[in-house]
N, CA, C and O atoms as CSV, one atom per row, in Angstrom:
chain,resi,resn,atom,element,x,y,z
A,1,MET,N,N,-20.268,7.863,23.633
A,1,MET,CA,C,-19.040,7.621,22.919
A,1,MET,C,C,-19.109,8.393,21.607
A,1,MET,O,O,-20.093,8.295,20.874
A,2,SER,N,N,-18.078,9.149,21.318
A,2,SER,CA,C,-18.071,9.927,20.093
A,2,SER,C,C,-17.286,9.185,19.026
A,2,SER,O,O,-16.309,8.491,19.308
A,3,SER,N,N,-17.733,9.349,17.816
A,3,SER,CA,C,-16.990,8.766,16.704
A,3,SER,C,C,-16.778,9.855,15.668
A,3,SER,O,O,-17.591,10.767,15.520
A,4,VAL,N,N,-15.701,9.741,14.978
A,4,VAL,CA,C,-15.360,10.708,13.952
A,4,VAL,C,C,-15.567,10.024,12.610
A,4,VAL,O,O,-15.063,8.925,12.382
A,5,LEU,N,N,-16.294,10.661,11.741
A,5,LEU,CA,C,-16.560,10.129,10.421
A,5,LEU,C,C,-15.485,10.602,9.465
A,5,LEU,O,O,-15.137,11.783,9.455
A,6,PHE,N,N,-14.963,9.705,8.671
A,6,PHE,CA,C,-13.937,10.054,7.704
A,6,PHE,C,C,-14.497,9.912,6.304
A,6,PHE,O,O,-15.220,8.962,6.007
A,7,MET,N,N,-14.159,10.859,5.450
A,7,MET,CA,C,-14.500,10.772,4.041
A,7,MET,C,C,-13.275,10.289,3.294
A,7,MET,O,O,-12.146,10.474,3.747
A,8,LEU,N,N,-13.496,9.684,2.173
A,8,LEU,CA,C,-12.394,9.110,1.424
A,8,LEU,C,C,-12.360,9.659,0.015
A,8,LEU,O,O,-13.379,9.713,-0.673
A,9,PHE,N,N,-11.180,10.062,-0.404
A,9,PHE,CA,C,-10.904,10.431,-1.774
A,9,PHE,C,C,-9.685,9.591,-2.138
A,9,PHE,O,O,-8.558,10.069,-2.010
A,10,ALA,N,N,-9.880,8.352,-2.589
A,10,ALA,CA,C,-8.806,7.361,-2.658
A,10,ALA,C,C,-8.192,7.220,-4.040
A,10,ALA,O,O,-8.837,7.404,-5.072
A,11,VAL,N,N,-6.909,6.884,-4.003
A,11,VAL,CA,C,-6.168,6.543,-5.200
A,11,VAL,C,C,-5.261,5.380,-4.841
A,11,VAL,O,O,-4.546,5.445,-3.841
A,12,ALA,N,N,-5.275,4.331,-5.626
A,12,ALA,CA,C,-4.361,3.207,-5.404
A,12,ALA,C,C,-3.423,3.111,-6.584
A,12,ALA,O,O,-3.851,3.201,-7.735
A,13,VAL,N,N,-2.151,2.931,-6.307
A,13,VAL,CA,C,-1.159,2.772,-7.354
A,13,VAL,C,C,-0.645,1.349,-7.257
A,13,VAL,O,O,-0.222,0.905,-6.190
A,14,GLN,N,N,-0.682,0.634,-8.374
A,14,GLN,CA,C,-0.282,-0.765,-8.358
A,14,GLN,C,C,0.628,-1.056,-9.536
A,14,GLN,O,O,0.486,-0.465,-10.607
A,15,ALA,N,N,1.567,-1.974,-9.331
A,15,ALA,CA,C,2.420,-2.435,-10.423
A,15,ALA,C,C,1.788,-3.666,-11.050
A,15,ALA,O,O,1.151,-4.456,-10.353
A,16,ASN,N,N,1.952,-3.839,-12.332
A,16,ASN,CA,C,1.410,-4.986,-13.039
A,16,ASN,C,C,2.527,-5.879,-13.538
A,16,ASN,O,O,3.706,-5.587,-13.340
A,17,PHE,N,N,2.144,-6.989,-14.198
A,17,PHE,CA,C,3.160,-7.865,-14.770
A,17,PHE,C,C,3.980,-7.086,-15.785
A,17,PHE,O,O,3.430,-6.384,-16.634
A,18,ILE,N,N,5.292,-7.214,-15.691
A,18,ILE,CA,C,6.191,-6.511,-16.594
A,18,ILE,C,C,7.222,-7.510,-17.089
A,18,ILE,O,O,7.783,-8.279,-16.308
A,19,ALA,N,N,7.462,-7.493,-18.372
A,19,ALA,CA,C,8.509,-8.357,-18.922
A,19,ALA,C,C,9.813,-7.589,-18.863
A,19,ALA,O,O,9.949,-6.533,-19.480
A,20,ALA,N,N,10.769,-8.118,-18.120
A,20,ALA,CA,C,12.070,-7.462,-17.975
A,20,ALA,C,C,13.120,-8.289,-18.702
A,20,ALA,O,O,13.059,-9.518,-18.689
A,21,PRO,N,N,14.085,-7.625,-19.340
A,21,PRO,CA,C,15.102,-8.392,-20.059
A,21,PRO,C,C,16.017,-9.137,-19.093
A,21,PRO,O,O,16.345,-8.642,-18.015
A,22,SER,N,N,16.415,-10.320,-19.500
A,22,SER,CA,C,17.361,-11.122,-18.740
A,22,SER,C,C,18.382,-11.653,-19.744
A,22,SER,O,O,18.005,-12.108,-20.824
A,23,HIS,N,N,19.646,-11.601,-19.408
A,23,HIS,CA,C,20.679,-12.025,-20.352
A,23,HIS,C,C,21.168,-13.421,-19.989
A,23,HIS,O,O,21.658,-13.663,-18.886
A,24,ILE,N,N,21.022,-14.328,-20.947
A,24,ILE,CA,C,21.462,-15.711,-20.768
A,24,ILE,C,C,22.399,-16.032,-21.926
A,24,ILE,O,O,22.009,-15.927,-23.089
A,25,ASP,N,N,23.642,-16.426,-21.613
A,25,ASP,CA,C,24.631,-16.766,-22.636
A,25,ASP,C,C,24.758,-15.666,-23.690
A,25,ASP,O,O,24.876,-15.961,-24.879
A,26,GLY,N,N,24.736,-14.398,-23.263
A,26,GLY,CA,C,24.913,-13.298,-24.188
A,26,GLY,C,C,23.671,-12.947,-24.991
A,26,GLY,O,O,23.688,-11.980,-25.754
A,27,ARG,N,N,22.595,-13.708,-24.839
A,27,ARG,CA,C,21.361,-13.422,-25.563
A,27,ARG,C,C,20.354,-12.813,-24.615
A,27,ARG,O,O,20.291,-13.186,-23.443
A,28,ALA,N,N,19.568,-11.883,-25.112
A,28,ALA,CA,C,18.504,-11.284,-24.292
A,28,ALA,C,C,17.301,-12.210,-24.304
A,28,ALA,O,O,16.879,-12.676,-25.363
A,29,ALA,N,N,16.759,-12.473,-23.151
A,29,ALA,CA,C,15.542,-13.282,-23.029
A,29,ALA,C,C,14.555,-12.500,-22.174
A,29,ALA,O,O,14.954,-11.657,-21.370
A,30,GLU,N,N,13.295,-12.774,-22.345
A,30,GLU,CA,C,12.283,-12.092,-21.540
A,30,GLU,C,C,12.067,-12.846,-20.229
A,30,GLU,O,O,11.971,-14.074,-20.220
A,31,ARG,N,N,11.991,-12.107,-19.132
A,31,ARG,CA,C,11.728,-12.695,-17.826
A,31,ARG,C,C,10.487,-12.019,-17.278
A,31,ARG,O,O,10.425,-10.791,-17.202
A,32,GLU,N,N,9.520,-12.795,-16.905
A,32,GLU,CA,C,8.281,-12.219,-16.393
A,32,GLU,C,C,8.466,-11.802,-14.945
A,32,GLU,O,O,8.878,-12.598,-14.102
A,33,CYS,N,N,8.158,-10.555,-14.674
A,33,CYS,CA,C,8.226,-10.049,-13.310
A,33,CYS,C,C,6.901,-10.305,-12.607
A,33,CYS,O,O,5.859,-10.372,-13.258
A,34,PRO,N,N,6.929,-10.446,-11.296
A,34,PRO,CA,C,5.695,-10.660,-10.556
A,34,PRO,C,C,4.854,-9.386,-10.487
A,34,PRO,O,O,5.365,-8.277,-10.645
A,35,ALA,N,N,3.583,-9.566,-10.254
A,35,ALA,CA,C,2.689,-8.431,-10.005
A,35,ALA,C,C,2.721,-8.148,-8.508
A,35,ALA,O,O,2.520,-9.047,-7.691
A,36,VAL,N,N,2.976,-6.892,-8.159
A,36,VAL,CA,C,2.974,-6.456,-6.764
A,36,VAL,C,C,1.803,-5.494,-6.625
A,36,VAL,O,O,1.836,-4.392,-7.173
A,37,MET,N,N,0.767,-5.902,-5.894
A,37,MET,CA,C,-0.444,-5.091,-5.788
A,37,MET,C,C,-0.853,-4.905,-4.333
A,37,MET,O,O,-0.841,-5.851,-3.546
A,38,MET,N,N,-1.214,-3.682,-3.991
A,38,MET,CA,C,-1.677,-3.376,-2.639
A,38,MET,C,C,-3.176,-3.126,-2.665
A,38,MET,O,O,-3.696,-2.465,-3.564
A,39,SER,N,N,-3.856,-3.663,-1.668
A,39,SER,CA,C,-5.273,-3.353,-1.531
A,39,SER,C,C,-5.404,-1.952,-0.947
A,39,SER,O,O,-4.642,-1.567,-0.061
A,40,CYS,N,N,-6.361,-1.205,-1.443
A,40,CYS,CA,C,-6.583,0.148,-0.955
A,40,CYS,C,C,-8.085,0.318,-0.777
A,40,CYS,O,O,-8.830,0.179,-1.747
A,41,PRO,N,N,-8.546,0.609,0.412
A,41,PRO,CA,C,-9.985,0.681,0.645
A,41,PRO,C,C,-10.635,1.849,-0.077
A,41,PRO,O,O,-9.986,2.849,-0.384
A,42,ASP,N,N,-11.915,1.707,-0.340
A,42,ASP,CA,C,-12.634,2.798,-0.985
A,42,ASP,C,C,-13.642,3.448,-0.053
A,42,ASP,O,O,-14.416,4.308,-0.472
A,43,ASP,N,N,-13.637,3.040,1.209
A,43,ASP,CA,C,-14.585,3.611,2.161
A,43,ASP,C,C,-13.971,3.589,3.559
A,43,ASP,O,O,-13.610,2.528,4.068
A,44,LEU,N,N,-13.858,4.751,4.169
A,44,LEU,CA,C,-13.284,4.856,5.513
A,44,LEU,C,C,-14.286,5.372,6.534
A,44,LEU,O,O,-13.887,5.807,7.615
A,45,ARG,N,N,-15.551,5.336,6.226
A,45,ARG,CA,C,-16.523,5.883,7.168
A,45,ARG,C,C,-16.411,5.190,8.526
A,45,ARG,O,O,-16.366,3.963,8.614
A,46,ASN,N,N,-16.367,5.993,9.561
A,46,ASN,CA,C,-16.290,5.528,10.950
A,46,ASN,C,C,-15.075,4.656,11.225
A,46,ASN,O,O,-15.126,3.780,12.089
A,47,ALA,N,N,-14.000,4.880,10.513
A,47,ALA,CA,C,-12.796,4.077,10.708
A,47,ALA,C,C,-11.743,4.874,11.461
A,47,ALA,O,O,-11.495,6.040,11.151
A,48,ASP,N,N,-11.127,4.240,12.450
A,48,ASP,CA,C,-9.978,4.863,13.096
A,48,ASP,C,C,-8.713,4.062,12.822
A,48,ASP,O,O,-7.606,4.516,13.113
A,49,SER,N,N,-8.884,2.862,12.258
A,49,SER,CA,C,-7.739,2.070,11.834
A,49,SER,C,C,-8.063,1.438,10.482
A,49,SER,O,O,-9.214,1.406,10.047
A,50,LEU,N,N,-7.025,0.945,9.841
A,50,LEU,CA,C,-7.172,0.475,8.475
A,50,LEU,C,C,-6.290,-0.738,8.246
A,50,LEU,O,O,-5.089,-0.675,8.505
A,51,PRO,N,N,-6.857,-1.852,7.765
A,51,PRO,CA,C,-6.008,-2.978,7.370
A,51,PRO,C,C,-5.554,-2.784,5.924
A,51,PRO,O,O,-6.353,-2.402,5.069
A,52,LEU,N,N,-4.293,-3.042,5.651
A,52,LEU,CA,C,-3.739,-2.975,4.301
A,52,LEU,C,C,-2.971,-4.261,4.036
A,52,LEU,O,O,-2.383,-4.840,4.950
A,53,SER,N,N,-2.977,-4.701,2.792
A,53,SER,CA,C,-2.198,-5.890,2.455
A,53,SER,C,C,-1.638,-5.755,1.049
A,53,SER,O,O,-2.139,-4.985,0.230
A,54,VAL,N,N,-0.589,-6.522,0.792
A,54,VAL,CA,C,0.032,-6.559,-0.523
A,54,VAL,C,C,0.012,-8.008,-0.996
A,54,VAL,O,O,0.196,-8.934,-0.207
A,55,SER,N,N,-0.210,-8.186,-2.277
A,55,SER,CA,C,-0.135,-9.531,-2.843
A,55,SER,C,C,0.915,-9.540,-3.948
A,55,SER,O,O,1.052,-8.584,-4.711
A,56,VAL,N,N,1.643,-10.634,-4.009
A,56,VAL,CA,C,2.658,-10.815,-5.035
A,56,VAL,C,C,2.284,-12.069,-5.808
A,56,VAL,O,O,2.242,-13.165,-5.249
A,57,THR,N,N,2.013,-11.902,-7.094
A,57,THR,CA,C,1.648,-13.026,-7.950
A,57,THR,C,C,2.792,-13.278,-8.910
A,57,THR,O,O,3.146,-12.424,-9.723
A,58,TRP,N,N,3.361,-14.459,-8.804
A,58,TRP,CA,C,4.546,-14.793,-9.581
A,58,TRP,C,C,4.403,-16.201,-10.107
A,58,TRP,O,O,4.390,-17.154,-9.328
A,59,LYS,N,N,4.298,-16.350,-11.404
A,59,LYS,CA,C,4.077,-17.658,-12.021
A,59,LYS,C,C,5.326,-18.530,-12.009
A,59,LYS,O,O,5.226,-19.756,-12.059
A,60,LYS,N,N,6.505,-17.907,-11.943
A,60,LYS,CA,C,7.740,-18.677,-12.122
A,60,LYS,C,C,8.457,-19.052,-10.838
A,60,LYS,O,O,9.430,-19.804,-10.891
A,61,SER,N,N,8.029,-18.571,-9.714
A,61,SER,CA,C,8.756,-18.854,-8.477
A,61,SER,C,C,7.831,-18.726,-7.276
A,61,SER,O,O,6.767,-18.112,-7.356
A,62,SER,N,N,8.248,-19.305,-6.179
A,62,SER,CA,C,7.501,-19.213,-4.929
A,62,SER,C,C,7.658,-17.828,-4.316
A,62,SER,O,O,8.682,-17.173,-4.509
A,63,THR,N,N,6.660,-17.388,-3.588
A,63,THR,CA,C,6.737,-16.099,-2.903
A,63,THR,C,C,6.991,-16.271,-1.409
A,63,THR,O,O,6.908,-15.299,-0.658
A,64,SER,N,N,7.297,-17.481,-0.965
A,64,SER,CA,C,7.440,-17.736,0.473
A,64,SER,C,C,8.689,-17.106,1.088
A,64,SER,O,O,8.730,-16.908,2.302
A,65,ASN,N,N,9.700,-16.788,0.293
A,65,ASN,CA,C,10.936,-16.217,0.838
A,65,ASN,C,C,10.991,-14.700,0.749
A,65,ASN,O,O,12.051,-14.113,0.963
A,66,LEU,N,N,9.886,-14.058,0.441
A,66,LEU,CA,C,9.865,-12.609,0.316
A,66,LEU,C,C,9.767,-11.953,1.689
A,66,LEU,O,O,9.198,-12.524,2.620
A,67,THR,N,N,10.330,-10.739,1.806
A,67,THR,CA,C,10.183,-9.952,3.023
A,67,THR,C,C,9.560,-8.612,2.650
A,67,THR,O,O,9.617,-8.188,1.496
A,68,TYR,N,N,8.963,-7.951,3.641
A,68,TYR,CA,C,8.181,-6.745,3.395
A,68,TYR,C,C,8.595,-5.636,4.345
A,68,TYR,O,O,8.727,-5.856,5.549
A,69,LYS,N,N,8.800,-4.441,3.799
A,69,LYS,CA,C,9.137,-3.266,4.602
A,69,LYS,C,C,8.087,-2.197,4.314
A,69,LYS,O,O,8.017,-1.662,3.208
A,70,TRP,N,N,7.267,-1.892,5.330
A,70,TRP,CA,C,6.183,-0.924,5.201
A,70,TRP,C,C,6.604,0.426,5.751
A,70,TRP,O,O,7.343,0.501,6.733
A,71,GLU,N,N,6.134,1.490,5.117
A,71,GLU,CA,C,6.292,2.857,5.627
A,71,GLU,C,C,4.959,3.562,5.464
A,71,GLU,O,O,4.278,3.388,4.454
A,72,VAL,N,N,4.585,4.358,6.460
A,72,VAL,CA,C,3.356,5.145,6.361
A,72,VAL,C,C,3.662,6.605,6.653
A,72,VAL,O,O,4.551,6.926,7.443
A,73,VAL,N,N,2.907,7.483,6.000
A,73,VAL,CA,C,2.993,8.918,6.226
A,73,VAL,C,C,1.625,9.356,6.718
A,73,VAL,O,O,0.610,9.037,6.099
A,74,LYS,N,N,1.591,10.076,7.816
A,74,LYS,CA,C,0.348,10.559,8.442
A,74,LYS,C,C,-0.487,9.413,8.997
A,74,LYS,O,O,-1.713,9.414,8.880
A,75,GLY,N,N,0.163,8.464,9.582
A,75,GLY,CA,C,-0.494,7.337,10.230
A,75,GLY,C,C,0.531,6.606,11.071
A,75,GLY,O,O,1.687,7.019,11.156
A,76,GLU,N,N,0.108,5.527,11.688
A,76,GLU,CA,C,1.014,4.755,12.552
A,76,GLU,C,C,0.736,3.274,12.367
A,76,GLU,O,O,-0.416,2.846,12.442
A,77,ILE,N,N,1.785,2.482,12.123
A,77,ILE,CA,C,1.630,1.041,11.992
A,77,ILE,C,C,1.385,0.462,13.380
A,77,ILE,O,O,2.212,0.609,14.279
A,78,ILE,N,N,0.248,-0.194,13.545
A,78,ILE,CA,C,-0.111,-0.809,14.825
A,78,ILE,C,C,0.450,-2.223,14.905
A,78,ILE,O,O,0.962,-2.636,15.945
A,79,SER,N,N,0.351,-2.963,13.801
A,79,SER,CA,C,0.849,-4.341,13.787
A,79,SER,C,C,1.149,-4.777,12.358
A,79,SER,O,O,0.635,-4.202,11.399
A,80,GLY,N,N,1.983,-5.793,12.231
A,80,GLY,CA,C,2.224,-6.436,10.954
A,80,GLY,C,C,3.495,-6.070,10.219
A,80,GLY,O,O,3.751,-6.637,9.156
A,81,GLN,N,N,4.318,-5.144,10.729
A,81,GLN,CA,C,5.550,-4.777,10.026
A,81,GLN,C,C,6.352,-6.041,9.728
A,81,GLN,O,O,6.511,-6.890,10.605
A,82,GLY,N,N,6.857,-6.174,8.503
A,82,GLY,CA,C,7.642,-7.345,8.112
A,82,GLY,C,C,6.803,-8.445,7.473
A,82,GLY,O,O,7.355,-9.427,6.976
A,83,THR,N,N,5.479,-8.299,7.477
A,83,THR,CA,C,4.585,-9.288,6.878
A,83,THR,C,C,3.913,-8.682,5.648
A,83,THR,O,O,4.157,-7.527,5.297
A,84,ASP,N,N,3.067,-9.474,5.004
A,84,ASP,CA,C,2.386,-8.975,3.813
A,84,ASP,C,C,1.126,-8.172,4.127
A,84,ASP,O,O,0.434,-7.731,3.209
A,85,SER,N,N,0.820,-7.977,5.403
A,85,SER,CA,C,-0.335,-7.136,5.765
A,85,SER,C,C,-0.057,-6.395,7.068
A,85,SER,O,O,0.619,-6.904,7.962
A,86,ILE,N,N,-0.594,-5.185,7.154
A,86,ILE,CA,C,-0.426,-4.372,8.354
A,86,ILE,C,C,-1.770,-3.794,8.771
A,86,ILE,O,O,-2.727,-3.773,7.997
A,87,LYS,N,N,-1.818,-3.327,10.010
A,87,LYS,CA,C,-2.950,-2.549,10.501
A,87,LYS,C,C,-2.390,-1.185,10.876
A,87,LYS,O,O,-1.370,-1.080,11.558
A,88,VAL,N,N,-3.082,-0.135,10.415
A,88,VAL,CA,C,-2.587,1.226,10.570
A,88,VAL,C,C,-3.604,2.066,11.319
A,88,VAL,O,O,-4.802,2.000,11.043
A,89,LYS,N,N,-3.121,2.859,12.270
A,89,LYS,CA,C,-3.955,3.858,12.939
A,89,LYS,C,C,-3.974,5.088,12.047
A,89,LYS,O,O,-2.924,5.621,11.691
A,90,LEU,N,N,-5.180,5.540,11.686
A,90,LEU,CA,C,-5.334,6.692,10.811
A,90,LEU,C,C,-5.182,7.997,11.579
A,90,LEU,O,O,-5.379,8.029,12.794
A,91,PRO,N,N,-4.836,9.069,10.884
A,91,PRO,CA,C,-4.757,10.372,11.549
A,91,PRO,C,C,-6.149,10.834,11.976
A,91,PRO,O,O,-7.149,10.448,11.371
A,92,THR,N,N,-6.209,11.653,13.007
A,92,THR,CA,C,-7.498,12.154,13.501
A,92,THR,C,C,-7.847,13.512,12.908
A,92,THR,O,O,-8.927,14.046,13.163
A,93,THR,N,N,-6.946,14.067,12.126
A,93,THR,CA,C,-7.200,15.351,11.478
A,93,THR,C,C,-7.170,15.159,9.968
A,93,THR,O,O,-6.684,14.145,9.467
A,94,THR,N,N,-7.685,16.128,9.265
A,94,THR,CA,C,-7.685,16.067,7.809
A,94,THR,C,C,-6.249,16.058,7.306
A,94,THR,O,O,-5.454,16.933,7.651
A,95,SER,N,N,-5.925,15.062,6.487
A,95,SER,CA,C,-4.568,14.953,5.960
A,95,SER,C,C,-4.532,13.907,4.852
A,95,SER,O,O,-5.512,13.203,4.611
A,96,MET,N,N,-3.390,13.821,4.187
A,96,MET,CA,C,-3.171,12.813,3.157
A,96,MET,C,C,-2.395,11.666,3.781
A,96,MET,O,O,-1.264,11.847,4.231
A,97,PHE,N,N,-2.999,10.493,3.807
A,97,PHE,CA,C,-2.377,9.286,4.336
A,97,PHE,C,C,-1.777,8.501,3.178
A,97,PHE,O,O,-2.423,8.326,2.144
A,98,THR,N,N,-0.550,8.029,3.343
A,98,THR,CA,C,0.095,7.206,2.316
A,98,THR,C,C,0.785,6.027,2.977
A,98,THR,O,O,1.467,6.177,3.990
A,99,ALA,N,N,0.600,4.853,2.391
A,99,ALA,CA,C,1.313,3.643,2.813
A,99,ALA,C,C,2.086,3.127,1.610
A,99,ALA,O,O,1.565,3.087,0.496
A,100,THR,N,N,3.329,2.733,1.841
A,100,THR,CA,C,4.177,2.173,0.797
A,100,THR,C,C,4.819,0.907,1.324
A,100,THR,O,O,5.243,0.854,2.479
A,101,VAL,N,N,4.893,-0.114,0.482
A,101,VAL,CA,C,5.569,-1.352,0.858
A,101,VAL,C,C,6.644,-1.644,-0.181
A,101,VAL,O,O,6.434,-1.489,-1.384
A,102,VAL,N,N,7.810,-2.072,0.321
A,102,VAL,CA,C,8.897,-2.544,-0.522
A,102,VAL,C,C,8.996,-4.044,-0.296
A,102,VAL,O,O,9.156,-4.506,0.833
A,103,VAL,N,N,8.897,-4.793,-1.381
A,103,VAL,CA,C,8.980,-6.255,-1.307
A,103,VAL,C,C,10.393,-6.656,-1.683
A,103,VAL,O,O,10.856,-6.369,-2.788
A,104,ARG,N,N,11.079,-7.321,-0.761
A,104,ARG,CA,C,12.457,-7.752,-0.999
A,104,ARG,C,C,12.471,-9.236,-1.338
A,104,ARG,O,O,11.673,-10.016,-0.817
A,105,GLY,N,N,13.400,-9.615,-2.227
A,105,GLY,CA,C,13.522,-11.008,-2.634
A,105,GLY,C,C,13.085,-11.237,-4.075
A,105,GLY,O,O,13.096,-12.371,-4.555
A,106,LEU,N,N,12.700,-10.164,-4.767
A,106,LEU,CA,C,12.334,-10.251,-6.182
A,106,LEU,C,C,13.570,-9.993,-7.035
A,106,LEU,O,O,14.543,-9.428,-6.533
A,107,PRO,N,N,13.566,-10.388,-8.313
A,107,PRO,CA,C,14.703,-10.066,-9.178
A,107,PRO,C,C,14.939,-8.556,-9.208
A,107,PRO,O,O,13.985,-7.779,-9.200
A,108,THR,N,N,16.189,-8.145,-9.241
A,108,THR,CA,C,16.520,-6.720,-9.143
A,108,THR,C,C,15.966,-5.893,-10.297
A,108,THR,O,O,15.765,-4.689,-10.139
A,109,GLU,N,N,15.716,-6.501,-11.444
A,109,GLU,CA,C,15.197,-5.744,-12.585
A,109,GLU,C,C,13.676,-5.579,-12.541
A,109,GLU,O,O,13.100,-4.931,-13.414
A,110,CYS,N,N,13.038,-6.146,-11.555
A,110,CYS,CA,C,11.580,-6.089,-11.459
A,110,CYS,C,C,11.121,-5.029,-10.453
A,110,CYS,O,O,11.786,-4.813,-9.440
A,111,PRO,N,N,9.984,-4.364,-10.726
A,111,PRO,CA,C,9.418,-3.431,-9.745
A,111,PRO,C,C,9.092,-4.170,-8.450
A,111,PRO,O,O,8.633,-5.312,-8.477
A,112,ASN,N,N,9.332,-3.512,-7.322
A,112,ASN,CA,C,9.118,-4.186,-6.039
A,112,ASN,C,C,8.381,-3.325,-5.019
A,112,ASN,O,O,8.439,-3.610,-3.823
A,113,THR,N,N,7.693,-2.282,-5.465
A,113,THR,CA,C,6.966,-1.431,-4.529
A,113,THR,C,C,5.511,-1.272,-4.951
A,113,THR,O,O,5.158,-1.432,-6.120
A,114,ALA,N,N,4.690,-0.958,-3.977
A,114,ALA,CA,C,3.294,-0.605,-4.214
A,114,ALA,C,C,2.923,0.425,-3.159
A,114,ALA,O,O,3.491,0.436,-2.066
A,115,SER,N,N,1.975,1.287,-3.485
A,115,SER,CA,C,1.571,2.289,-2.507
A,115,SER,C,C,0.098,2.600,-2.643
A,115,SER,O,O,-0.546,2.287,-3.645
A,116,CYS,N,N,-0.411,3.225,-1.601
A,116,CYS,CA,C,-1.814,3.594,-1.524
A,116,CYS,C,C,-1.874,4.955,-0.841
A,116,CYS,O,O,-1.311,5.133,0.239
A,117,SER,N,N,-2.552,5.913,-1.461
A,117,SER,CA,C,-2.711,7.240,-0.870
A,117,SER,C,C,-4.190,7.553,-0.728
A,117,SER,O,O,-4.983,7.313,-1.638
A,118,ILE,N,N,-4.541,8.086,0.412
A,118,ILE,CA,C,-5.935,8.385,0.714
A,118,ILE,C,C,-6.009,9.751,1.386
A,118,ILE,O,O,-5.298,10.013,2.356
A,119,ALA,N,N,-6.872,10.616,0.865
A,119,ALA,CA,C,-7.132,11.887,1.533
A,119,ALA,C,C,-8.151,11.619,2.630
A,119,ALA,O,O,-9.295,11.257,2.353
A,120,VAL,N,N,-7.734,11.796,3.864
A,120,VAL,CA,C,-8.599,11.559,5.016
A,120,VAL,C,C,-9.122,12.906,5.482
A,120,VAL,O,O,-8.348,13.808,5.802
A,121,CYS,N,N,-10.428,13.033,5.519
A,121,CYS,CA,C,-11.061,14.283,5.945
A,121,CYS,C,C,-11.991,13.971,7.104
A,121,CYS,O,O,-13.034,13.343,6.920
A,122,SER,N,N,-11.620,14.404,8.282
A,122,SER,CA,C,-12.499,14.152,9.418
A,122,SER,C,C,-13.671,15.124,9.355
A,122,SER,O,O,-13.489,16.309,9.076
A,123,VAL,N,N,-14.851,14.625,9.611
A,123,VAL,CA,C,-16.046,15.464,9.596
A,123,VAL,C,C,-15.937,16.534,10.662
A,123,VAL,O,O,-16.405,17.656,10.467
A,124,LYS,N,N,-15.323,16.201,11.790
A,124,LYS,CA,C,-15.149,17.177,12.859
A,124,LYS,C,C,-14.338,18.370,12.354
A,124,LYS,O,O,-14.721,19.517,12.583
A,125,SER,N,N,-13.223,18.111,11.668
A,125,SER,CA,C,-12.402,19.194,11.132
A,125,SER,C,C,-13.156,19.978,10.074
A,125,SER,O,O,-13.078,21.206,10.040
A,126,TYR,N,N,-13.884,19.286,9.213
A,126,TYR,CA,C,-14.654,19.947,8.163
A,126,TYR,C,C,-15.735,20.833,8.773
A,126,TYR,O,O,-15.923,21.968,8.335
A,127,THR,N,N,-16.448,20.324,9.781
A,127,THR,CA,C,-17.515,21.080,10.430
A,127,THR,C,C,-16.974,22.316,11.124
A,127,THR,O,O,-17.573,23.389,11.051
A,128,GLU,N,N,-15.832,22.164,11.804
A,128,GLU,CA,C,-15.225,23.302,12.484
A,128,GLU,C,C,-14.857,24.389,11.492
A,128,GLU,O,O,-15.051,25.566,11.793
A,129,LYS,N,N,-14.333,24.044,10.318
A,129,LYS,CA,C,-13.967,25.034,9.314
A,129,LYS,C,C,-15.198,25.726,8.740
A,129,LYS,O,O,-15.159,26.919,8.441
A,130,GLN,N,N,-16.292,24.981,8.587
A,130,GLN,CA,C,-17.534,25.563,8.060
A,130,GLN,C,C,-18.133,26.566,9.009
A,130,GLN,O,O,-18.812,27.497,8.575
A,131,ASN,N,N,-17.893,26.398,10.327
A,131,ASN,CA,C,-18.478,27.288,11.334
A,131,ASN,C,C,-17.657,28.543,11.581
A,131,ASN,O,O,-18.060,29.404,12.364
A,132,LEU,N,N,-16.507,28.657,10.918
A,132,LEU,CA,C,-15.657,29.851,11.095
A,132,LEU,C,C,-16.234,31.054,10.401
A,132,LEU,O,O,-15.649,32.135,10.449
């Protein structure tokens, strides 16, 4: 059985707590926005699939009514679309993989996306280029 080794050059982009203005009775008040954070792995060795998840931390409201829309570039969602976690099939060639999630149900003035980008380099592709 052959396995392909992947190297990782990872970057995770995450949103943090942000105070957004809210207008009540003509006065501006501060409204705390939730933190939307995606987990991004730092090691893909011997991986052909990848679990990803997003967490929403909100002190002022429940997160049970939120919905999730995932998009991936250079990969394929195997399971979990519509939930807070997915499993993704990684590309088999050297490429930049990106996953983005949009969280719906948050206040419109608050950030609602998180993403993770990973440069996937298959050892097979790297070795073939070295032998040219």
